[in-house]
Every structure is written in structure tokens, then in C-alpha cells.
DONU-236473 format. One record per residue (C-alpha): residue in three letters; z, y negated, x. Coordinates in steps of 0.5 Angstrom, whole numbers, padded with zeros to 4 digits, always signed. Example, Ala and Ser with C-alpha at 12.3 -4.5 7.8 and 13.67 -1.06 7.14 Angstrom:
<koltis>
ALA+0016+0009+0025;SER+0014+0002+0027;
</koltis>
This chain:
<koltis>
MET-0012+0197+0083;ALA-0009+0191+0082;GLU-0014+0185+0080;GLY-0014+0179+0084;PRO-0013+0172+0082;LYS-0018+0170+0077;ILE-0022+0164+0079;PRO-0023+0158+0074;ALA-0030+0158+0071;GLU-0030+0150+0073;VAL-0028+0152+0080;GLU-0034+0155+0085;PRO-0032+0158+0091;LEU-0034+0154+0098;LEU-0035+0159+0104;VAL-0033+0156+0110;GLU-0035+0161+0116;GLU-0030+0161+0122;ASP-0031+0163+0129;GLU-0029+0171+0130;GLY-0024+0169+0135;SER-0020+0164+0131;GLU-0013+0165+0129;ARG-0015+0163+0122;ALA-0021+0168+0122;ASN-0018+0172+0117;VAL-0012+0172+0112;THR-0008+0179+0111;SER-0005+0180+0105;GLY-0002+0187+0105;SER-0007+0192+0105;HIS-0012+0187+0102;THR-0017+0183+0107;SER-0021+0177+0104;SER-0025+0171+0107;ARG-0022+0164+0107;VAL-0024+0160+0101;GLU-0023+0153+0099;LEU-0023+0151+0092;ARG-0026+0144+0089;PRO-0028+0142+0082;LYS-0035+0144+0081;ASN-0037+0137+0077;ASN-0033+0132+0080;ALA-0033+0133+0087;GLN-0041+0133+0087;SER-0041+0127+0083;GLU-0037+0123+0088;ARG-0041+0126+0094;TRP-0047+0123+0091;LEU-0044+0117+0090;LEU-0042+0116+0097;LEU-0048+0118+0099;ALA-0052+0113+0095;LEU-0047+0107+0097;CYS-0048+0108+0104;ALA-0056+0108+0103;ILE-0055+0101+0099;ILE-0050+0098+0105;LEU-0055+0101+0110;LEU-0061+0098+0106;ALA-0058+0091+0105;VAL-0056+0091+0112;GLY-0063+0092+0114;LEU-0066+0087+0109;VAL-0061+0082+0113;PHE-0063+0084+0120;GLY-0070+0084+0118;ILE-0070+0077+0115;TYR-0065+0073+0120;PHE-0067+0077+0126;ALA-0074+0080+0126;PRO-0078+0074+0128;VAL-0074+0074+0134;VAL-0076+0081+0136;ARG-0083+0081+0133;SER-0086+0074+0135;PRO-0084+0069+0140;PRO-0081+0062+0139;ASP-0086+0056+0139;SER-0083+0053+0145;TYR-0084+0060+0148;LEU-0092+0059+0146;ALA-0092+0052+0148;TRP-0089+0054+0155;GLN-0095+0060+0156;LYS-0100+0055+0153;LEU-0098+0050+0159;LEU-0100+0056+0164;LYS-0107+0057+0161;GLY-0112+0057+0166;GLU-0119+0054+0165;ASP-0124+0056+0160;GLU-0130+0058+0165;TRP-0135+0059+0159;VAL-0135+0052+0158;SER-0139+0051+0164;ASP-0145+0055+0161;LYS-0144+0052+0154;LEU-0145+0045+0157;MET-0151+0047+0162;LYS-0154+0049+0155;TYR-0153+0043+0151;ILE-0155+0038+0156;LYS-0162+0035+0153;LYS-0167+0031+0158;GLU-0170+0029+0151;ASN-0163+0025+0149;ILE-0163+0022+0156;GLU-0170+0019+0156;ARG-0169+0016+0149;HIS-0163+0013+0152;LEU-0167+0010+0158;ARG-0172+0008+0153;TYR-0167+0004+0149;LEU-0163+0001+0155;THR-0169-0002+0159;SER-0173-0005+0153;ARG-0170-0012+0154;PRO-0167-0015+0161;HIS-0159-0014+0161;VAL-0156-0019+0166;ALA-0148-0019+0166;GLY-0145-0025+0161;THR-0152-0026+0157;PRO-0152-0024+0149;ILE-0155-0017+0151;ASP-0149-0015+0155;LYS-0144-0015+0149;VAL-0150-0011+0145;ASN-0151-0006+0150;ALA-0143-0005+0150;GLU-0143-0004+0143;TYR-0149+0001+0143;VAL-0145+0005+0148;MET-0139+0005+0144;ASN-0142+0007+0138;GLU-0146+0013+0142;LEU-0139+0015+0145;LEU-0136+0015+0138;LYS-0142+0019+0135;SER-0140+0024+0141;GLY-0134+0025+0138;VAL-0129+0022+0142;ASP-0122+0021+0140;SER-0122+0013+0141;ALA-0127+0008+0143;GLU-0127+0001+0145;VAL-0130-0005+0148;ILE-0126-0010+0152;PRO-0128-0017+0154;TYR-0126-0020+0161;ASP-0127-0027+0162;ILE-0130-0028+0169;LEU-0134-0032+0174;LEU-0141-0031+0174;SER-0147-0034+0177;TYR-0154-0036+0175;PRO-0160-0040+0177;ASP-0163-0046+0174;LEU-0168-0044+0169;ASN-0171-0051+0168;ASN-0171-0052+0175;PRO-0172-0045+0179;ASN-0170-0044+0186;LYS-0176-0045+0191;VAL-0178-0045+0198;GLN-0184-0050+0200;ILE-0188-0051+0207;LEU-0188-0059+0208;GLU-0193-0062+0212;GLU-0190-0067+0217;ASP-0191-0073+0212;GLY-0187-0069+0207;THR-0193-0066+0203;VAL-0192-0060+0200;ILE-0197-0055+0202;PHE-0194-0048+0199;THR-0189-0046+0194;SER-0186-0039+0193;HIS-0187-0036+0187;LEU-0182-0038+0181;TYR-0183-0031+0177;GLU-0185-0024+0179;THR-0192-0022+0176;PRO-0191-0017+0170;VAL-0196-0011+0172;THR-0195-0007+0166;PRO-0193-0008+0158;ASP-0186-0006+0158;GLU-0185-0012+0164;ASP-0188-0017+0159;VAL-0182-0019+0156;SER-0178-0025+0155;ASP-0171-0027+0157;ILE-0172-0025+0165;ILE-0168-0029+0169;PRO-0172-0031+0176;PRO-0170-0029+0183;TYR-0164-0031+0186;ASN-0158-0029+0190;ALA-0152-0030+0186;PHE-0146-0034+0188;ALA-0151-0038+0193;PRO-0149-0045+0193;ASN-0154-0050+0190;GLY-0157-0055+0195;THR-0163-0057+0199;VAL-0164-0056+0206;GLU-0170-0058+0210;GLY-0172-0056+0218;GLU-0174-0051+0223;VAL-0174-0043+0222;VAL-0172-0038+0226;PHE-0174-0030+0225;ALA-0167-0026+0226;ASN-0170-0019+0224;PHE-0165-0016+0219;GLY-0160-0021+0220;GLU-0155-0016+0223;VAL-0149-0018+0227;ASP-0153-0015+0233;ASP-0159-0019+0232;PHE-0156-0026+0232;LEU-0152-0024+0238;ARG-0159-0022+0241;LEU-0162-0028+0239;GLU-0156-0032+0243;ARG-0155-0028+0249;GLU-0162-0025+0251;LEU-0167-0029+0247;ASN-0164-0036+0248;ILE-0165-0038+0241;ASN-0160-0042+0238;VAL-0160-0042+0230;THR-0155-0048+0229;ASP-0158-0053+0224;LYS-0164-0048+0223;ILE-0166-0044+0217;VAL-0166-0037+0218;LEU-0171-0032+0215;VAL-0169-0025+0215;LYS-0171-0018+0212;TYR-0168-0014+0207;GLY-0165-0008+0209;LYS-0160-0004+0214;ILE-0154-0008+0211;PHE-0151-0012+0205;ARG-0155-0018+0204;GLY-0148-0022+0204;SER-0147-0020+0211;LYS-0153-0023+0213;VAL-0151-0029+0210;LYS-0144-0029+0213;PHE-0147-0028+0220;ALA-0152-0033+0220;GLN-0147-0038+0217;GLU-0143-0036+0223;ALA-0148-0037+0228;GLY-0149-0044+0225;ALA-0155-0043+0220;LYS-0156-0048+0215;GLY-0160-0044+0210;VAL-0162-0037+0209;ILE-0169-0034+0206;ILE-0169-0026+0205;TYR-0175-0022+0204;SER-0177-0015+0203;ASP-0182-0013+0209;PRO-0188-0008+0207;GLU-0185-0004+0213;SER-0179-0002+0208;VAL-0183-0003+0201;ALA-0190-0002+0202;LEU-0191+0004+0207;ASN-0198+0006+0205;GLY-0200-0002+0205;VAL-0200-0008+0201;ASP-0206-0005+0197;ASP-0203+0001+0195;VAL-0197-0002+0190;TYR-0195-0001+0183;PRO-0197+0000+0178;ASP-0202+0005+0182;SER-0196+0008+0186;TRP-0189+0007+0187;TRP-0189+0002+0192;LEU-0187-0006+0191;PRO-0192-0011+0190;GLY-0192-0017+0194;THR-0190-0022+0189;ALA-0184-0018+0187;VAL-0177-0020+0189;GLU-0170-0016+0190;ARG-0165-0020+0187;GLY-0157-0019+0189;THR-0151-0022+0190;LEU-0147-0025+0196;TRP-0140-0024+0193;GLU-0137-0019+0199;LEU-0130-0018+0195;TYR-0129-0014+0189;GLY-0127-0017+0182;ASP-0127-0024+0179;PRO-0127-0029+0184;LEU-0122-0033+0180;THR-0117-0028+0179;PRO-0116-0024+0186;ALA-0112-0018+0185;TYR-0110-0019+0177;PRO-0114-0018+0171;SER-0118-0024+0168;ILE-0115-0024+0161;ASP-0112-0029+0157;GLY-0107-0033+0160;ALA-0109-0031+0167;TYR-0108-0036+0173;ARG-0115-0038+0176;GLU-0116-0040+0183;PRO-0120-0046+0184;GLU-0127-0045+0185;ASP-0128-0048+0191;THR-0123-0045+0194;VAL-0125-0038+0193;LEU-0132-0039+0194;GLU-0131-0043+0200;HIS-0134-0038+0205;LEU-0141-0039+0202;LYS-0143-0045+0205;ILE-0151-0045+0205;PRO-0156-0044+0200;VAL-0160-0038+0200;GLN-0166-0035+0196;PRO-0170-0029+0196;ILE-0178-0028+0196;GLY-0183-0023+0196;TYR-0187-0021+0202;THR-0193-0025+0200;ASP-0189-0031+0200;ALA-0186-0029+0207;ALA-0192-0028+0210;HIS-0194-0036+0209;ILE-0188-0038+0213;LEU-0188-0032+0218;SER-0196-0034+0220;GLN-0193-0041+0221;LEU-0188-0040+0226;GLY-0189-0042+0233;GLY-0185-0040+0239;ALA-0184-0033+0243;GLU-0186-0027+0240;ALA-0181-0023+0237;PRO-0179-0016+0240;LYS-0183-0011+0238;ASP-0178-0007+0235;TRP-0177-0013+0230;TRP-0184-0013+0227;GLY-0185-0011+0220;THR-0192-0009+0218;LEU-0195-0015+0215;ASN-0202-0017+0218;LEU-0199-0022+0223;THR-0196-0024+0229;TYR-0188-0024+0228;ARG-0185-0030+0232;LEU-0178-0032+0233;GLY-0179-0040+0232;PRO-0176-0044+0231;THR-0182-0049+0231;LEU-0188-0049+0226;ASN-0195-0050+0227;ASN-0197-0058+0227;ASN-0189-0060+0226;ARG-0189-0057+0219;ARG-0182-0055+0216;VAL-0179-0051+0211;ARG-0175-0054+0205;LEU-0171-0049+0201;GLU-0168-0051+0194;VAL-0163-0048+0190;GLY-0160-0050+0184;ASN-0155-0044+0182;ARG-0149-0045+0178;ASN-0143-0042+0177;GLN-0140-0041+0170;ARG-0135-0037+0166;ASN-0137-0032+0161;TYR-0135-0026+0157;THR-0137-0019+0160;TYR-0135-0013+0156;THR-0133-0006+0158;ALA-0134+0000+0154;VAL-0129+0006+0154;GLY-0129+0012+0150;THR-0124+0018+0151;PHE-0123+0025+0149;LYS-0116+0026+0149;GLY-0113+0032+0153;SER-0109+0038+0149;LEU-0104+0039+0154;GLU-0104+0034+0159;PRO-0106+0028+0155;ASP-0103+0023+0160;ARG-0108+0025+0166;TYR-0114+0022+0166;VAL-0121+0024+0169;ILE-0125+0018+0169;LEU-0133+0018+0169;GLY-0136+0011+0170;ASN-0143+0008+0171;HIS-0144+0000+0170;ARG-0149-0002+0165;ASP-0151-0009+0167;ALA-0158-0010+0171;TRP-0162-0016+0174;VAL-0168-0015+0170;LEU-0170-0008+0166;GLY-0166-0004+0171;ALA-0169+0003+0169;LEU-0166+0007+0175;ASP-0161+0002+0177;PRO-0156+0003+0173;SER-0159+0005+0166;SER-0161+0012+0169;GLY-0154+0013+0170;THR-0152+0010+0163;ALA-0157+0015+0160;VAL-0154+0021+0163;MET-0147+0019+0162;LEU-0148+0018+0154;GLU-0151+0025+0154;VAL-0145+0028+0158;ALA-0141+0025+0153;ARG-0145+0028+0147;ALA-0145+0035+0151;ILE-0138+0035+0152;GLY-0136+0033+0145;GLN-0141+0039+0142;VAL-0137+0044+0146;ILE-0130+0041+0143;ARG-0133+0041+0136;GLU-0137+0047+0135;ASP-0134+0052+0140;GLU-0127+0049+0140;TRP-0126+0048+0147;GLN-0119+0044+0148;PRO-0120+0040+0155;ARG-0113+0040+0158;ARG-0113+0033+0161;SER-0116+0027+0158;ILE-0123+0025+0159;MET-0125+0018+0160;PHE-0132+0015+0159;CYS-0133+0008+0162;SER-0139+0003+0162;TRP-0137-0003+0166;ALA-0140-0010+0166;ALA-0142-0015+0172;GLU-0143-0010+0177;GLU-0149-0013+0180;MET-0146-0020+0181;GLY-0141-0016+0186;THR-0137-0011+0182;LEU-0134-0016+0178;GLY-0132-0012+0171;SER-0129-0005+0173;PRO-0124-0008+0178;GLU-0121-0012+0172;TRP-0120-0006+0168;VAL-0117-0003+0174;GLU-0112-0009+0175;GLU-0110-0009+0168;HIS-0109-0002+0168;ILE-0106-0001+0175;LYS-0099+0002+0173;THR-0102+0007+0168;LEU-0108+0009+0173;ALA-0103+0009+0179;ASP-0099+0014+0175;ASN-0104+0018+0171;GLY-0111+0017+0174;VAL-0113+0024+0177;VAL-0120+0023+0180;TYR-0126+0018+0179;LEU-0133+0020+0178;ASN-0138+0015+0179;VAL-0146+0015+0178;ASP-0149+0008+0179;ILE-0156+0011+0180;ALA-0158+0018+0177;VAL-0164+0018+0181;GLU-0168+0015+0186;GLY-0173+0020+0188;GLY-0173+0028+0188;PHE-0172+0030+0195;SER-0165+0032+0195;PHE-0158+0031+0192;ILE-0154+0026+0196;ALA-0146+0024+0195;LYS-0141+0020+0198;ALA-0133+0022+0197;THR-0126+0022+0200;PRO-0126+0029+0204;ASN-0121+0032+0199;LEU-0127+0032+0194;HIS-0132+0036+0198;GLN-0131+0043+0196;VAL-0130+0042+0189;LEU-0137+0038+0190;TYR-0140+0044+0193;ASN-0137+0049+0188;ALA-0140+0045+0182;THR-0147+0044+0186;LYS-0147+0052+0187;LYS-0147+0053+0180;ILE-0153+0049+0178;LYS-0161+0050+0179;ASP-0164+0044+0183;ALA-0169+0040+0179;SER-0174+0041+0185;CYS-0174+0048+0186;PRO-0171+0052+0180;ASP-0170+0059+0184;LYS-0165+0055+0188;SER-0158+0052+0187;VAL-0157+0044+0188;TYR-0153+0046+0194;GLU-0158+0050+0197;ILE-0163+0045+0197;TRP-0158+0040+0199;LEU-0156+0044+0205;GLU-0163+0045+0207;ARG-0165+0038+0206;ASN-0159+0034+0208;PRO-0154+0038+0212;SER-0148+0035+0216;GLU-0148+0035+0223;ASP-0146+0042+0224;LYS-0151+0044+0219;LYS-0145+0048+0216;GLN-0145+0044+0210;PRO-0149+0039+0206;LYS-0147+0032+0208;VAL-0142+0028+0205;ASP-0142+0020+0207;ASN-0136+0016+0207;ILE-0134+0012+0201;GLY-0135+0005+0202;SER-0137+0000+0197;GLY-0143-0002+0193;SER-0141+0001+0186;ASP-0135+0001+0182;PHE-0131+0006+0185;ILE-0128+0001+0190;ALA-0123-0002+0186;PHE-0121+0006+0184;MET-0120+0007+0192;SER-0118+0001+0194;ALA-0113-0002+0189;ALA-0111+0005+0185;GLY-0111+0010+0191;ILE-0115+0015+0186;SER-0120+0020+0190;SER-0127+0018+0188;MET-0134+0020+0189;ASP-0141+0018+0187;PHE-0147+0022+0187;ARG-0155+0022+0186;TYR-0162+0024+0187;LYS-0165+0021+0193;TYR-0172+0021+0196;ASN-0173+0023+0203;ARG-0170+0019+0208;THR-0172+0023+0214;SER-0179+0022+0213;MET-0178+0014+0210;PRO-0172+0012+0215;SER-0174+0004+0214;LEU-0174+0005+0206;ILE-0167+0003+0205;GLN-0167+0003+0197;TYR-0173+0005+0192;PRO-0178+0000+0193;ALA-0177-0003+0186;TYR-0170-0004+0187;HIS-0167-0010+0183;SER-0174-0013+0182;LEU-0178-0013+0175;HIS-0181-0007+0176;ASP-0175-0003+0176;SER-0178-0001+0169;PHE-0178+0005+0164;SER-0186+0006+0166;TYR-0184+0006+0173;VAL-0179+0012+0172;LYS-0184+0016+0167;LYS-0190+0015+0172;PHE-0187+0016+0179;VAL-0180+0018+0179;ASP-0177+0023+0174;PRO-0183+0024+0169;ASP-0180+0030+0166;PHE-0173+0027+0166;LEU-0171+0034+0170;TYR-0167+0030+0176;GLN-0163+0026+0171;GLN-0161+0032+0167;THR-0159+0036+0173;ILE-0155+0030+0175;ALA-0152+0030+0168;ARG-0150+0038+0169;VAL-0147+0036+0176;TRP-0143+0031+0173;ALA-0141+0035+0167;GLU-0139+0041+0171;LEU-0134+0036+0175;ALA-0131+0033+0169;ARG-0130+0040+0166;VAL-0127+0043+0173;PHE-0122+0037+0173;ALA-0120+0037+0166;ASP-0119+0044+0165;SER-0116+0047+0172;LEU-0109+0049+0172;ILE-0109+0047+0179;LEU-0113+0041+0181;PRO-0119+0043+0185;TYR-0117+0038+0191;ASP-0117+0040+0199;CYS-0112+0037+0203;ILE-0114+0041+0209;GLU-0121+0038+0209;TYR-0118+0031+0209;GLY-0114+0032+0215;TYR-0120+0035+0219;GLN-0125+0029+0217;MET-0119+0024+0219;LYS-0119+0028+0226;ALA-0126+0028+0227;ASN-0127+0020+0225;MET-0121+0019+0230;ALA-0125+0023+0235;LYS-0131+0018+0234;ILE-0127+0012+0235;LYS-0124+0015+0242;LEU-0131+0017+0244;ARG-0133+0009+0243;TYR-0127+0006+0245;GLY-0122+0011+0249;ALA-0123+0008+0256;GLU-0122+0001+0254;ILE-0116+0003+0250;SER-0113+0007+0256;GLU-0114+0001+0260;ARG-0110-0004+0256;GLY-0104+0001+0257;LEU-0105+0004+0250;THR-0105+0011+0247;PHE-0107+0015+0241;ASP-0101+0020+0242;PHE-0097+0017+0236;ILE-0104+0018+0232;ASP-0105+0024+0234;LYS-0098+0027+0233;SER-0099+0024+0226;LEU-0106+0028+0225;ASP-0103+0034+0227;GLU-0097+0034+0223;PHE-0102+0032+0217;VAL-0107+0038+0218;ILE-0101+0043+0219;THR-0097+0041+0213;SER-0104+0041+0209;GLN-0105+0048+0211;GLN-0098+0050+0209;PHE-0098+0046+0202;HIS-0105+0050+0201;GLU-0102+0057+0203;TYR-0096+0055+0198;ILE-0101+0054+0192;ASN-0105+0060+0194;THR-0098+0064+0194;MET-0094+0061+0189;GLU-0093+0065+0182;GLN-0096+0060+0177;ASN-0091+0062+0171;ASP-0087+0055+0171;PRO-0091+0049+0168;LEU-0086+0044+0172;ALA-0088+0047+0179;ILE-0095+0047+0177;ARG-0094+0039+0175;LYS-0091+0038+0181;VAL-0096+0041+0186;ASN-0102+0037+0182;ASP-0098+0031+0182;HIS-0098+0031+0190;LEU-0105+0033+0190;MET-0108+0027+0186;TYR-0103+0022+0189;LEU-0105+0024+0196;ASP-0110+0018+0197;ARG-0104+0013+0194;ALA-0100+0015+0200;PHE-0106+0011+0204;LEU-0105+0005+0201;ASP-0102-0001+0205;PRO-0099-0006+0200;ALA-0101-0011+0205;GLY-0108-0009+0205;LEU-0113-0009+0211;PRO-0112-0014+0217;GLY-0116-0020+0214;ARG-0118-0017+0208;PRO-0112-0016+0203;LEU-0115-0013+0197;TYR-0117-0007+0201;LYS-0111-0003+0202;HIS-0114+0004+0204;VAL-0112+0005+0211;VAL-0117+0011+0212;TYR-0123+0009+0208;ALA-0126+0002+0206;PRO-0132-0002+0206;SER-0135-0004+0213;SER-0133-0011+0215;ARG-0140-0012+0217;ASP-0144-0008+0212;ILE-0140-0007+0205;TYR-0145-0002+0203;SER-0143+0003+0209;GLY-0136+0006+0209;ASP-0132+0006+0215;ALA-0126+0011+0217;PHE-0120+0007+0219;PRO-0123+0001+0218;GLY-0118-0004+0220;LEU-0118-0001+0227;VAL-0126-0001+0227;ASP-0125-0008+0226;ALA-0120-0010+0231;LEU-0124-0006+0236;PHE-0131-0009+0235;ASP-0134-0014+0240;ILE-0127-0014+0243;GLU-0130-0015+0250;ASN-0133-0022+0247;SER-0128-0024+0243;LYS-0125-0032+0244;HIS-0118-0029+0244;PRO-0118-0022+0247;ASP-0111-0022+0248;ASN-0109-0023+0240;GLN-0115-0018+0238;TRP-0111-0013+0243;LYS-0105-0014+0240;GLU-0108-0013+0233;VAL-0111-0007+0235;GLU-0104-0004+0238;LYS-0101-0006+0231;HIS-0106-0003+0227;MET-0105+0004+0231;SER-0098+0004+0229;VAL-0100+0002+0222;LEU-0104+0008+0222;ALA-0099+0013+0225;TYR-0094+0011+0220;PHE-0099+0012+0214;ILE-0101+0019+0216;HIS-0094+0021+0218;GLY-0092+0019+0211;ALA-0098+0022+0207;ALA-0096+0029+0211;LEU-0089+0028+0209;LYS-0091+0027+0202;LEU-0094+0034+0202;LYS-0088+0037+0205;ALA-0084+0034+0199;ALA-0088+0039+0195;LEU-0085+0045+0199;GLN-0078+0043+0198;
</koltis>
């Protein structure tokens, strides 16, 4: 057999299997059949193969490294811009609420109150700046990002310390037989301090008048109309004696002056301040002693009288004093009921109507004559002067929207020691700031929006301090102010929580009070006790009053259009309807001892107010969507307009006028607000710009009701839906311009002109309500 070809030793066969059906499955050479083989060099081919594999591995490794370096961050971690976008969509940190409730300590509130009431602190006196710096330093200790004390040069009013104001009774020959107390009598050690300013009414013009006296009940406009029309008493050229209560003291003076009076004496009757009798008074109870006197201002507007609508800063133009105060023409002085009894007991004339009587042990007569031809002398030596007052402001800067401001405020000045009014509010505010700082510092909370704490000056003399700050920052506030949360007095009693607010804040206030235990009944919430003891007319929710004036929210509402609220604890007004304020209001006896002994001995009510305030601040500072309720605003406007129709509808119809356009605008607002909130509830909250747009429309709602021209005859009050009543600035009127125009229109000297004003203002209201609806509609586009 012939040998096959020899395979070189350096060559190794590589067998390649083929399919059986392949044409190349077998190779026939003669009679010999063999498998097809491929010959490769044994060493070189293997080396090339491994070299190729190694090269490929190196290339793949290099590509992987390059890919990992340049592209892995995109895949594995979002970019900073994406993270920032997601952060803007973060909801509120509700756990903060529990922390705040835990951190707020009543002992700290008591410590602040003891310090703040250790000396009298009247606006414009040296202690004004000392206390402003105390507040600023306490805010800095709390951890605010910034704090400052801001001076404002404003017109203030003081009595003559060398010749205190007085009321005297004179015999026919001029002999003085009685002089009122020049100062109040201290009854506790903490009241026996220096630098007490004697009782007076700020901005009452100086002067001395003598004459007969007319008793005019509370000095309401209806009282003067009754004197004239029913009782046939003319007060022209008479001194008028009126009781404190019912309405703002400045309104009493205005009505007396309009009736022709040449002077006014104001006193607190025991029916309002000593309900258990004149022998059961402080320091044995919380009722007012007979020598105590309620001080107070007569200034009815707001802000520095010399710089209306503009801040009282360096370079500001100041109006002449006699021009801005020309409406205050007659001397006025407050006295205690012990002194008032001397005058009332001397009055002759007919008996006063029984519903005008107080509870002094005497016969209340109208006057104007006095026994034995005696007369009364009223001597007032007040002086007005410009002084610096100081506002303290501290701010926790927001993490995501630092240009949005949630503002908490309380005034710091007092007539004397001011324990309840206002120092209870100041002490509470400082503790709220400390607790918020603790959560930020220890628990790393970052509020979405900025939180500002403001300690105002000169509120007592007519809400003079806060408006200057608002006016100075009006452009910023108009764009960036979220809400204003005011606490003037934290506690006046322990019966129930009370509040006044714009309607869009009702629901958030309800929600906050539902989370916090009531001080009087720890097994129930503040909301539950509030609903039980102070319900709304329909009994479905707690009562929230219309916001008027009497505290520092007025400029935020009337000038800046920022939704506002004010709240506190109050005594039982149902069982004590004649008690308008707590008995020691604006007197020497509003002291630390008064609070500790009779009002809030354990500081639990002040602690509860601090918790409500802190919770509201947290919600507004941290909610993704601001917690406003525009629907309730519409419902409240319709309800308030219905009351006006009930009172004046027939007269308006007789004049050929109609509510049709107002009703149409109100219906449009209600429908639009419902659509707006439906849009909010269904929107996908994945676009920070869309959320910002919605929040802007929510917080700008009250701005939509600002009329640049102001209310008729009251240009500083620009909000057409809510403003102080022109007959009592303590009260809030809904649709105040229309209410003013309609009041007593049947007895107007110029009824046609007044009806033209009614017609015009009805048109103005329809326009602004329609405009507010359009503002909400814009958010839906």
C-alpha cells in the first residue's frame, strides 16, 4: 500500500466537520477517502490568535474606561439642575409640627414677660430703643440669618408731666371743690415704679374749657342722634361725658365734636370693668379699681400723621401738623369711675334712659346743668413732638423661595407696663422664633420660604410704627408678601380662642387649631373648644370676625393687600357682654402680677397661642401649594352683601338702583374660584413654574381688591371689601365704602349727592370683584 503524504512535524491537523449533504463533505482520490484537513503552522498561528484576542480586550477595556469616565455620571446620577428641579417640588415637612410643639416652653415665655414688664415702655421714650435691641438680640440668639433695628422719626403725643391733665368741679364763684386724680394708685409692688406717664388721650389738643356737662352714654353716633331727636338735648358748647366701650374712643370724640361739643371726658363705668361691685377689685380680683384709668389714642388713621402714605425716613416731606390734626379740635381727658361719680352725682336735668345707666350707686342724669350752678373745667396740656421709634426685624431665610416672606408681627410699646397688651404677644413671639431656630439648627429643617419676625413700635398711639415699615418696603411686600400673622395680645382670658381674618385664611386657621390641644381642656383641641364656645352663625364652624383695625395688620391689608389674621385667647363675652376689653386694659394695673395671679398663672394659654402661631408659620413657610381658600372668600362676600341687601335693599330699589351687576360679579367670582381650586387639586405637581404661578395667584388675591383711589373720603384705606368701620375703627366692615354711603342716608343734608355716591360705589365694587375673578382665571390659562 502506498504511503500517504507525510505531515511535517511542525504542522498540526485541524479537522473541520461538514454537513453530510455538503458537496464538499468528502474528497475522493482514487480508492482512498479521507477527511478534509486544513494545515496551519502550530506555533505562529496560535500566537497570532492570542495576540488578536489580547488586542481586542485592551481596546474594549480602553473603551469601557473612556465610557465610564465621561458617560457614567449621566447614567448613574442626575445633574445638579435636575436635583434642584426636584427639590423645588418637595412638599412640606410635617414632622416639624411635632418638634415645634415639643420645643415651645412656657417657662421662656414667662421669663420674657417678666423682663418686658419691669419698666414702663411708652413709644418714643428711651426704653423704646432698649426693648427693641432686647428683641433683636433674642432673635439673634434664636439663630435668625439677619436681624436689625430700624428707626422711624414720627409724630407722637405726650401729656405735660409738670402740669398733668385734670378735670375739676367749680362753684359758681370759681372755687375748685373737686380735682380728678392726676395719677393712678399703685396696689402691688411691681406697679410702684418710676417713669410712669399720667393718664391722657394721645393727640387730644391742649386747651382749657369750662361749662355744663351732657351725659351721652357710650358716645356712639346713635346716642347723639337720640339726644337730639328724642331727648331734646343740644350738646352745642357743652362738655360731653361718655363711657368707655362699644366703639373706638376716637369715634366718640368725632361724634361729640360733630354735634357741637367743646370738650369730652371719658370714663370706664363699673358696669364694664367692675362687674362684682366696686369693692371687689384688683388686687383682690381682676376687676378695675376706681382710680384706674384707660389711656388711649384719638388718632383714627394709621401711620405717622405727618407722612401719610409715605415712610417717615430721612428726607421725607412732612405735612404741617395743624393740617393733619385739624379734625381734632376739642380737649379730651380720660378719668376713673371714682372721679366720674363726682360729676354724675352733680348733674341735673332729666334722668337718662334706663338702658344708658351704669352701675354706680347714683341716678344717671342727662344734664346739662349741675347742682347749684356749678360747672366743670377740663384742662389738657398735651404736646405733640417728633421722636424716633424703633422697629426690630429678624429673618430666617428660606431655602427654596427666599424672596417669599411669611411675616409674624406684634407691637412692643405699651401705655404703662403693658403685660397683656402687648407684652404677652411679644414674649410669645420670641419663643416661637426660638423654637423655629431650634428645629432648623438641631433637626436640619429648611423652611421653603423666609420667615420674618417683626416687633413694631408706637402701635398704641394709633398704629404708627408698622405702617412706616410697610410703606418703606411696599414694593417688595406687594410682590413677595405671603401672609401677615399678627398677635397683639396673646391672652385676655381663658374661655376661648378667637380670631379675625380675611376669608381665604379661615380654613388654614381651622386646620392649625385642630392639631393643638386647648389650654383649658387638654383632651380637646383648640378648634373643638372654639367651636363649642364661639361658633359661627350657622354653628358649623368657629366664628371668625371680619378684620378691621386696632392693630398692626391694618397697613398690610389696606396698603399692601396682604391677607392677614389676628388671634388670641379671650374671656367669656357671652356671660360678660358689657366687658369690651379685659378690665386692666391700658391702665397701670396691666402688670406681670395681674397676669400671674388672675389671667394665665401657669402660662398655658400663652404657650398654646405660641403653638398655633408656630404651626401657621410652618404651614405657610413650607407648603408646596399655599393653603389659601378662595372659595370661602366668595361665599363670605355673598353673605356680607346679603346683609346689606336685607338692611338697605328696599331703599336702593326705590331709587331705581340694582344689585344685578354686583351679583353677577359675585357669581363669577364664586364659580371661578371653584374652577381654580379644582385645577389645583387635579394638576400634576411636577412643574415648579406652574406651582409658582398658582401660588402667586393665591397670595395676590387681596391685592386685586385694592383701589388706588382708596375708599370714598378715606384714601389711605384701599381695600374695597374689608376695612375698619368709619363709625368704629375697632370693627371691620364688609364693603365699607357702600356701608358708609348708605348709613343714615334718609337724614342726610344732601341725599341726592349721597345716593350718587352709592350708585358710583356699587359700580366700583362690581368692577373690582370682576377683576379678582379675572385674576384667578388667568391661572387657568
